[in-house]
Phi, psi and omega in degrees: 000319180298318178297325177293323179292317178298314178303315183291321176298319180290324182292314179294324177297318179294319178298321179292319178297312180299314178297324173296320176294320177297319175296316179299317179300315183293324177288326176293323179298316182292322182292323177295316179301316183292318182297321183291323178291322177295320180294314180300319180295321178295314178300321180291326173297320179297317178296318179297315177303315180299315180300317183293317177301316183287322180297316179295318178301310180292322185293312179301317181295316179291319174305310181295319181298316184295315178296314179298327178286332183262000179230156183224126183291341180290339179284348186291343182290351176265014180257150181301322183283355175254014176056053178291165189261132177289353182279115184305329182280350182293155179290332182248035185301148173294123180215107184305322180296311180288326180297322180295345176260009175297128177281123175241129189296320175301323178288323175301314182295315180299324174292317177300317178295320178301309180300317177301313182290329179287327179287326182287322182295330175299329178294339179304327184270355184273137177265105184285324183208133184291339181268350183232143167264127180259134180239121182244126186240150161061041175289126179206111186235160172227147185246137176242143178246169178221153183288138179219105184295344179266353179277155180313308184253010175088005181227146174222163177293136176254304174198163178240139183229140176282120179292319182230162173303132175257119184275139175232122183245146174236139175221138178223113177291321180303317181262358183054056189220142168222147181213151182233146175216181180202155163263114185291151178298135179102348175307134187240139169245124186259151178238146172272139174286125183262339177077008178248014176082000000 
């Protein structure tokens, strides 16, 4: 009987040890799973930031190029603010149609900003990761130009700057996780002057 009791005690002890090991393994697995989900969230934040910066860069470039191609600074002589002549036979006679095609630097910047913001806004509908919902907030950029004598209308893109912090939120029901990041106000994207307009 004594041997049987010892056997049962050893068996119960072993079961207790194994059950503790299983609980420890499960908690380690849970910790590892949480760590992996946090790492995925961090990587996703970095990916979203890169996409936003590239979308803003390409959008501004595209918007400026479209405006630059469809407007000509030489046509500004037909505008009232360029002191056009009311005489129809004059070389700089006032012509609203031609004036609408006049290249204006502030309008070129505004068009570049509009395109940049629309490219960023398109990212809101993009599914970056099936386990995370991405939220993009407060996109607000400003575009600056520089004088460029080799450009078609005398201006080229200089840089784009974020006017405000751009918030990026991540939410995951699967991992019970939410995280926030941002592209800070003042981040600059520079352009190289190509000289081809």
